[in-house]
C-alpha positions, 0 to 999 in steps of 0.5 A: 499499500505504501508503494502504491501511494508513493510514500516512504514507510515512515510517512505511511506509518505517520500519515495513514496508519496514524502511528509512529514513524517506525510502526510500519517497518516494525510490522514488516520486520517482525511479520506481526499483524497490524493492530485493530486500532491502526487498521481502523485508522487505515480504513478511515484514511483510505475512505478519504483517499478514495473520495480524493481519487473520485473527485480527481476523476470527476473534475479533471480535464486530463484523460490520463489523470482521470484514468489513473485516478480511476485505477487508484480509486478501484484499488482503494475501494478493494482495500476498503472492502477487505478491511470492512470485511475483516471487521464484519467477520470479527464482529460476527465472531464476537456476537457468536461467542457472546451468544454461546456464552448466553446459551451455556448460561441459560442451559446451566440455569435451566438444568440447575432449576430442573434438578432443584424441582426434581429434588423438591418433588421427590 
């Protein structure tokens, strides 16, 4: 992404990820995943960038600028879709975990009440 935007790693870290200038290099060297808060920053900044490319394509008089902006906009839109999908899956997984916890709790309460009722009836 940094290459596509023609930014240095430190510029990308500071201006796109809203992180320290060394954050991107750290991720590359350690092969660690980006944190969710930095990924959220990236998502918001890419959305702004996509608007910029749309505006350039819409208002430019140069055919080459229009085509280049459209290509970049399409790439940015693809990245935005992937990141939004990541957060959607993560949210769905959290909902599923919460639902499973609720079901386990409900089953425990139901089973506990059934045992108490059975013992009281005995």
